[in-house]
N, C-alpha and C positions, 0 to 999 in steps of 0.2 A: 532481404525481400522479408524471412519469417519473422523478424521483427517486427518489419513494418505491417506485415499483416495481424500480428498478434496486436499491436498498439489498432489497430482498425476495429479487430474484433473488441477491445476495449470497448471504444467509442461508442459501437453499435448495443452491445451488450447495457451497456451504461444507460444509453438512452432509452432501450426498452423496459431496463428495471426501472428507470424514474418513473414512466408512466405508469407501471403496475403500483409503486410503492405510494403515491400520492392517496389509494384508498384508504390506507393505513396511517398511525402517527407514530410511527417508528424512529423518533429524531435523536438525536444525541442526549438530549435532555431526557428520553423513555428510558435508556439503556445505562444512563447515568444514574437513574432511579432505582432501577432493578441492582445496580451493584453496589447503592449505599443501603437499600433494604437486607442485604446478604441474602437476597433470594434467586441463587445462583442458576437454578433450574430454566431454560431456555426451552421452548416449544420449537417445533418441526420450522414453523413459520415464521418465528421470531430470530432461530438462526439463518434461514433464510434472507430475513430481512437485513439481521447482521452484517452478513456478506455484501449484500446490494448496498448498503450505506458505505462497507470500508472500499466497496469498487467507486463509489464515487468520491469518496476521499483520494483514490488513487487516480482519478481521472482528471480533477483538480491539481493534484502533484503534478500530472503530466504538461497539463496546460501551462502551469506557474514555471515548470523545466523548460519549455518554449520559450515562454516571454522572457526568462533569464539570459537564456542561448542570443534571444535576439538582443538583447541589451547590450550584452557583453561584445557579440557580432557587427553588430549595428551602428557602434559607436556611440550610442546613446550614454554612456557615461564614461567619465575620463580613468579609464583603468590603464597602467603599466602593462606592456607588453606579457611579461614575466609573470604579473598578478593574472593579468586575462590568460593567460594558458595553465594557471594554477585553478583558476576558476572552473574554465573549459572541463580539464579532465576530472576534477570534483562531479560537475554535471555530467561527465558521460556514466561515471561509476552510480549516480544516482539515478539515470535513465536505466543502466542496467537493473537497478533495485526495484523499479517500479515496474520493468518487465517480468522480475521473476516474481515478485509479488502477483502479478497479472496470471502468471504461471500457476502459482500454488492455488489461488483463489480457484481457475479452474478445477484445479485437483480435488479441492474441496466442496467444490457444488457436486461433483461427480462421488465421491467417495467421503462423506461427511467428519468421519472417524478417523483419519489418516493423520495420526500425530505428526508426524517430522514436517509434512506440509503446513499444519497449523503453525509449528515451530519457526519454520522457514519465513513464513508469513509476516509471524510478529517479530521477527528479529529484522525482516527488511523496511516496516512500519517505525519499528525504533530507531533504525541506523538514518531512514529516511525523515524523519521526525528532526533528530540530532543536525543533520545535514542543513534543513531549513532554517531550523533555529541559529545556525552560524551567518545563514543568509541575510538573518534579520536583524543581524547585529552590523549589516553594511548599511549604511545609508541610502547607498546606489540601489540595494536590492530589496529592502524592508519593503516598501510600498508595494513591490510586486509580492512578494512574498505574503503578507498581509498576517493573517491567524490561522494560517494551516499549518504552520507548524504545531502549534499548541493544541489545535483539533485532533489532528493526526496521533499527537502522542496520546490524548485522551481515550482516542478510539482503541488506540495499540493497548495500552496501559493505565488505564486499570480495566476497560470494558472487556477486550477482544480476549487480554489476558485471562481474566475472572472469569466471564462469563462462557468463555468458549476454551480456552487451552488448559487451565486447573480442571475444570470437569472433564474433561477429555483426559487428561493425564492419569487422573484418579478412578477413570472407568474401565473395566477389562473388555470392552468392545473398541479396544483400539487397531489400529493396521500398525505397527510400528516402523515396518522393513521401510527403509528410504527408498526414493522413486529410483530407479536403475537409469545412470547414466548412460549418455550416446557414448559411443566410441568415436574417435576423433580419425582421421585418414590414415592414422599408422597402425590403426586396431588396437590402443593403447586406451584407456577409460579418460577421460579428463576429470 
């Protein structure tokens, strides 16, 4: 139930952020231009827009994830049972990555200098782009995934890495402490 609420809140916040984002022209090309000009200092508004755009990419990843599950479970493609189970387990891990990235984004909105959240968001995006690139190599999935994988890879590295993560790591105003993990039912940390 918690995961579903988080996914719904991601969708709602994305919808709200899209309506606010159309006022400015902070597209992929804008941030790639910032990276290529080696002017890595972002204003507060640009940082906010960067997170909004990444949130949009994650929303797209969630939609593609749902479509891939539908393709496999709905029998829209001829996939042997074992291969289908493999892809479903892979997609379950991807869903966890999307949810983790959404949590890190939420944390970065509240505390933009949180280094660990930035690193975890970067890692989740890199892993997702890698997994979606693998899906692009499957003819039955390629049309569904499209250019999401290379786009996500660009948002992760070089954009997020060079414009947010590196300056944050070099800054003295970081919050390096990891987020405390929730205790499980036996009182042990997970």
